[in-house]
Biotite code that builds the C-alpha atoms (Angstrom):
import biotite.structure as struc

atoms = struc.array([
    struc.Atom([104.722, 92.042, 92.941], chain_id="A", res_id=1, res_name="MET", atom_name="CA", element="C"),
    struc.Atom([104.468, 93.700, 96.353], chain_id="A", res_id=2, res_name="TYR", atom_name="CA", element="C"),
    struc.Atom([105.685, 97.184, 95.412], chain_id="A", res_id=3, res_name="SER", atom_name="CA", element="C"),
    struc.Atom([104.553, 100.046, 97.615], chain_id="A", res_id=4, res_name="ASN", atom_name="CA", element="C"),
    struc.Atom([103.416, 97.390, 100.094], chain_id="A", res_id=5, res_name="TYR", atom_name="CA", element="C"),
    struc.Atom([103.936, 99.314, 103.297], chain_id="A", res_id=6, res_name="TYR", atom_name="CA", element="C"),
    struc.Atom([102.589, 102.618, 102.074], chain_id="A", res_id=7, res_name="MET", atom_name="CA", element="C"),
    struc.Atom([99.456, 101.277, 100.394], chain_id="A", res_id=8, res_name="SER", atom_name="CA", element="C"),
    struc.Atom([98.441, 98.461, 102.713], chain_id="A", res_id=9, res_name="SER", atom_name="CA", element="C"),
    struc.Atom([99.080, 100.469, 105.886], chain_id="A", res_id=10, res_name="ASN", atom_name="CA", element="C"),
    struc.Atom([96.980, 103.381, 104.701], chain_id="A", res_id=11, res_name="SER", atom_name="CA", element="C"),
    struc.Atom([94.124, 100.999, 103.895], chain_id="A", res_id=12, res_name="ILE", atom_name="CA", element="C"),
    struc.Atom([94.399, 99.077, 107.178], chain_id="A", res_id=13, res_name="LEU", atom_name="CA", element="C"),
    struc.Atom([93.962, 102.216, 109.257], chain_id="A", res_id=14, res_name="THR", atom_name="CA", element="C"),
    struc.Atom([90.430, 102.575, 107.886], chain_id="A", res_id=15, res_name="THR", atom_name="CA", element="C"),
    struc.Atom([89.176, 99.437, 109.663], chain_id="A", res_id=16, res_name="PHE", atom_name="CA", element="C"),
    struc.Atom([87.453, 99.852, 113.010], chain_id="A", res_id=17, res_name="ASP", atom_name="CA", element="C"),
    struc.Atom([88.860, 98.567, 116.292], chain_id="A", res_id=18, res_name="LEU", atom_name="CA", element="C"),
    struc.Atom([86.413, 95.643, 116.531], chain_id="A", res_id=19, res_name="HIS", atom_name="CA", element="C"),
    struc.Atom([87.660, 94.268, 113.194], chain_id="A", res_id=20, res_name="ILE", atom_name="CA", element="C"),
    struc.Atom([91.294, 94.713, 114.202], chain_id="A", res_id=21, res_name="GLN", atom_name="CA", element="C"),
    struc.Atom([90.702, 92.862, 117.478], chain_id="A", res_id=22, res_name="LYS", atom_name="CA", element="C"),
    struc.Atom([88.886, 90.056, 115.672], chain_id="A", res_id=23, res_name="SER", atom_name="CA", element="C"),
    struc.Atom([91.798, 89.704, 113.272], chain_id="A", res_id=24, res_name="VAL", atom_name="CA", element="C"),
    struc.Atom([94.253, 89.360, 116.175], chain_id="A", res_id=25, res_name="ILE", atom_name="CA", element="C"),
    struc.Atom([92.067, 86.726, 117.835], chain_id="A", res_id=26, res_name="GLN", atom_name="CA", element="C"),
    struc.Atom([91.678, 84.729, 114.629], chain_id="A", res_id=27, res_name="ILE", atom_name="CA", element="C"),
    struc.Atom([95.366, 84.994, 113.900], chain_id="A", res_id=28, res_name="GLU", atom_name="CA", element="C"),
    struc.Atom([96.226, 83.646, 117.362], chain_id="A", res_id=29, res_name="ASN", atom_name="CA", element="C"),
    struc.Atom([93.805, 80.745, 116.912], chain_id="A", res_id=30, res_name="LEU", atom_name="CA", element="C"),
    struc.Atom([95.273, 79.814, 113.533], chain_id="A", res_id=31, res_name="ILE", atom_name="CA", element="C"),
    struc.Atom([98.869, 80.077, 114.720], chain_id="A", res_id=32, res_name="GLN", atom_name="CA", element="C"),
    struc.Atom([98.189, 77.732, 117.618], chain_id="A", res_id=33, res_name="SER", atom_name="CA", element="C"),
    struc.Atom([96.354, 75.195, 115.445], chain_id="A", res_id=34, res_name="SER", atom_name="CA", element="C"),
    struc.Atom([97.425, 72.336, 113.214], chain_id="A", res_id=35, res_name="LYS", atom_name="CA", element="C"),
    struc.Atom([96.953, 74.743, 110.273], chain_id="A", res_id=36, res_name="TYR", atom_name="CA", element="C"),
    struc.Atom([99.759, 77.077, 111.317], chain_id="A", res_id=37, res_name="SER", atom_name="CA", element="C"),
    struc.Atom([102.134, 75.718, 108.649], chain_id="A", res_id=38, res_name="ASP", atom_name="CA", element="C"),
    struc.Atom([99.634, 76.502, 105.892], chain_id="A", res_id=39, res_name="LYS", atom_name="CA", element="C"),
    struc.Atom([99.009, 79.911, 107.406], chain_id="A", res_id=40, res_name="TYR", atom_name="CA", element="C"),
    struc.Atom([102.696, 80.819, 107.323], chain_id="A", res_id=41, res_name="PHE", atom_name="CA", element="C"),
    struc.Atom([102.969, 79.661, 103.716], chain_id="A", res_id=42, res_name="ILE", atom_name="CA", element="C"),
    struc.Atom([100.006, 81.850, 102.737], chain_id="A", res_id=43, res_name="TYR", atom_name="CA", element="C"),
    struc.Atom([101.407, 84.942, 104.450], chain_id="A", res_id=44, res_name="ILE", atom_name="CA", element="C"),
    struc.Atom([104.854, 84.488, 102.912], chain_id="A", res_id=45, res_name="SER", atom_name="CA", element="C"),
    struc.Atom([105.719, 85.771, 99.449], chain_id="A", res_id=46, res_name="ASP", atom_name="CA", element="C"),
    struc.Atom([106.161, 82.198, 98.257], chain_id="A", res_id=47, res_name="THR", atom_name="CA", element="C"),
    struc.Atom([103.733, 80.536, 95.887], chain_id="A", res_id=48, res_name="VAL", atom_name="CA", element="C"),
    struc.Atom([104.478, 76.832, 95.853], chain_id="A", res_id=49, res_name="LEU", atom_name="CA", element="C"),
    struc.Atom([102.040, 75.308, 93.410], chain_id="A", res_id=50, res_name="SER", atom_name="CA", element="C"),
    struc.Atom([98.915, 77.371, 92.871], chain_id="A", res_id=51, res_name="LYS", atom_name="CA", element="C"),
    struc.Atom([98.406, 80.750, 91.316], chain_id="A", res_id=52, res_name="SER", atom_name="CA", element="C"),
    struc.Atom([98.553, 83.774, 93.575], chain_id="A", res_id=53, res_name="ILE", atom_name="CA", element="C"),
    struc.Atom([94.794, 84.231, 93.245], chain_id="A", res_id=54, res_name="SER", atom_name="CA", element="C"),
    struc.Atom([94.198, 80.624, 94.283], chain_id="A", res_id=55, res_name="GLU", atom_name="CA", element="C"),
    struc.Atom([96.365, 81.278, 97.336], chain_id="A", res_id=56, res_name="TYR", atom_name="CA", element="C"),
    struc.Atom([94.219, 84.324, 98.140], chain_id="A", res_id=57, res_name="ASP", atom_name="CA", element="C"),
    struc.Atom([91.134, 82.102, 97.982], chain_id="A", res_id=58, res_name="TRP", atom_name="CA", element="C"),
    struc.Atom([92.686, 79.336, 100.117], chain_id="A", res_id=59, res_name="ALA", atom_name="CA", element="C"),
    struc.Atom([93.945, 81.904, 102.633], chain_id="A", res_id=60, res_name="PHE", atom_name="CA", element="C"),
    struc.Atom([90.446, 83.370, 102.999], chain_id="A", res_id=61, res_name="CYS", atom_name="CA", element="C"),
    struc.Atom([88.960, 79.885, 103.450], chain_id="A", res_id=62, res_name="ILE", atom_name="CA", element="C"),
    struc.Atom([91.464, 79.197, 106.224], chain_id="A", res_id=63, res_name="LEU", atom_name="CA", element="C"),
    struc.Atom([90.705, 82.478, 107.988], chain_id="A", res_id=64, res_name="VAL", atom_name="CA", element="C"),
    struc.Atom([86.972, 81.891, 107.627], chain_id="A", res_id=65, res_name="LEU", atom_name="CA", element="C"),
    struc.Atom([87.350, 78.480, 109.260], chain_id="A", res_id=66, res_name="LYS", atom_name="CA", element="C"),
    struc.Atom([88.541, 80.227, 112.441], chain_id="A", res_id=67, res_name="PHE", atom_name="CA", element="C"),
    struc.Atom([86.034, 83.077, 112.355], chain_id="A", res_id=68, res_name="SER", atom_name="CA", element="C"),
    struc.Atom([83.075, 83.121, 114.681], chain_id="A", res_id=69, res_name="SER", atom_name="CA", element="C"),
    struc.Atom([79.922, 81.576, 113.275], chain_id="A", res_id=70, res_name="LEU", atom_name="CA", element="C"),
    struc.Atom([78.002, 84.421, 114.909], chain_id="A", res_id=71, res_name="ASP", atom_name="CA", element="C"),
    struc.Atom([79.804, 87.116, 112.896], chain_id="A", res_id=72, res_name="GLU", atom_name="CA", element="C"),
    struc.Atom([77.589, 89.163, 110.624], chain_id="A", res_id=73, res_name="GLU", atom_name="CA", element="C"),
    struc.Atom([78.302, 89.149, 106.891], chain_id="A", res_id=74, res_name="PHE", atom_name="CA", element="C"),
    struc.Atom([79.649, 92.718, 106.947], chain_id="A", res_id=75, res_name="ASP", atom_name="CA", element="C"),
    struc.Atom([82.081, 91.876, 109.744], chain_id="A", res_id=76, res_name="ASN", atom_name="CA", element="C"),
    struc.Atom([83.283, 88.707, 108.009], chain_id="A", res_id=77, res_name="LEU", atom_name="CA", element="C"),
    struc.Atom([83.689, 90.739, 104.850], chain_id="A", res_id=78, res_name="PHE", atom_name="CA", element="C"),
    struc.Atom([85.807, 93.316, 106.694], chain_id="A", res_id=79, res_name="SER", atom_name="CA", element="C"),
    struc.Atom([87.862, 90.691, 108.536], chain_id="A", res_id=80, res_name="ILE", atom_name="CA", element="C"),
    struc.Atom([88.768, 88.872, 105.325], chain_id="A", res_id=81, res_name="LEU", atom_name="CA", element="C"),
    struc.Atom([89.538, 92.170, 103.598], chain_id="A", res_id=82, res_name="ASN", atom_name="CA", element="C"),
    struc.Atom([91.811, 93.110, 106.473], chain_id="A", res_id=83, res_name="TYR", atom_name="CA", element="C"),
    struc.Atom([93.691, 89.804, 106.291], chain_id="A", res_id=84, res_name="PHE", atom_name="CA", element="C"),
    struc.Atom([94.156, 90.101, 102.534], chain_id="A", res_id=85, res_name="LEU", atom_name="CA", element="C"),
    struc.Atom([95.404, 93.667, 102.719], chain_id="A", res_id=86, res_name="TYR", atom_name="CA", element="C"),
    struc.Atom([97.657, 92.872, 105.653], chain_id="A", res_id=87, res_name="LEU", atom_name="CA", element="C"),
    struc.Atom([99.305, 89.714, 104.355], chain_id="A", res_id=88, res_name="TYR", atom_name="CA", element="C"),
    struc.Atom([98.527, 89.237, 100.666], chain_id="A", res_id=89, res_name="ARG", atom_name="CA", element="C"),
    struc.Atom([98.595, 92.832, 99.379], chain_id="A", res_id=90, res_name="TYR", atom_name="CA", element="C"),
    struc.Atom([99.882, 93.431, 95.876], chain_id="A", res_id=91, res_name="ARG", atom_name="CA", element="C"),
    struc.Atom([99.392, 95.958, 93.075], chain_id="A", res_id=92, res_name="ASP", atom_name="CA", element="C"),
    struc.Atom([96.464, 93.966, 91.685], chain_id="A", res_id=93, res_name="LYS", atom_name="CA", element="C"),
    struc.Atom([94.375, 95.102, 94.646], chain_id="A", res_id=94, res_name="PHE", atom_name="CA", element="C"),
    struc.Atom([94.665, 98.690, 93.445], chain_id="A", res_id=95, res_name="ILE", atom_name="CA", element="C"),
    struc.Atom([94.697, 98.058, 89.701], chain_id="A", res_id=96, res_name="GLN", atom_name="CA", element="C"),
    struc.Atom([91.549, 95.919, 89.894], chain_id="A", res_id=97, res_name="HIS", atom_name="CA", element="C"),
    struc.Atom([89.610, 97.623, 92.649], chain_id="A", res_id=98, res_name="LYS", atom_name="CA", element="C"),
    struc.Atom([86.862, 94.986, 92.780], chain_id="A", res_id=99, res_name="THR", atom_name="CA", element="C"),
    struc.Atom([89.218, 91.987, 93.022], chain_id="A", res_id=100, res_name="TYR", atom_name="CA", element="C"),
    struc.Atom([89.373, 91.813, 96.829], chain_id="A", res_id=101, res_name="VAL", atom_name="CA", element="C"),
    struc.Atom([85.654, 92.457, 97.312], chain_id="A", res_id=102, res_name="ASP", atom_name="CA", element="C"),
    struc.Atom([84.662, 89.832, 94.738], chain_id="A", res_id=103, res_name="LYS", atom_name="CA", element="C"),
    struc.Atom([87.059, 87.268, 96.165], chain_id="A", res_id=104, res_name="THR", atom_name="CA", element="C"),
    struc.Atom([85.857, 87.812, 99.729], chain_id="A", res_id=105, res_name="VAL", atom_name="CA", element="C"),
    struc.Atom([82.171, 87.695, 98.772], chain_id="A", res_id=106, res_name="LYS", atom_name="CA", element="C"),
    struc.Atom([82.692, 84.449, 96.866], chain_id="A", res_id=107, res_name="LYS", atom_name="CA", element="C"),
    struc.Atom([84.490, 82.863, 99.819], chain_id="A", res_id=108, res_name="VAL", atom_name="CA", element="C"),
    struc.Atom([81.808, 83.877, 102.317], chain_id="A", res_id=109, res_name="ILE", atom_name="CA", element="C"),
    struc.Atom([78.998, 82.659, 100.055], chain_id="A", res_id=110, res_name="CYS", atom_name="CA", element="C"),
    struc.Atom([80.862, 79.447, 99.161], chain_id="A", res_id=111, res_name="PHE", atom_name="CA", element="C"),
])
């Protein structure tokens, strides 16, 4: 499921600008110190407890969005959620279906 994880996700993550990377760290710290930290750690693990992997991607993005700044522009939110997915939820599907991540993120933001 997560083959070539380090090579592929790391090469993609280096393309994000410093502002996005800093925002991700801030959001991550907020989530980890919240009552949602248990859910967060389940989503970033390789374990799928009850839902499909795609449903976990969706739920993970919703959680991250909950801790994102309301003042963030759409493009920044889009990049932040992309970064989180590539960092913690990366799998071959992201490469095989190039629009999967973008479509998922856009749906979450517009939800």
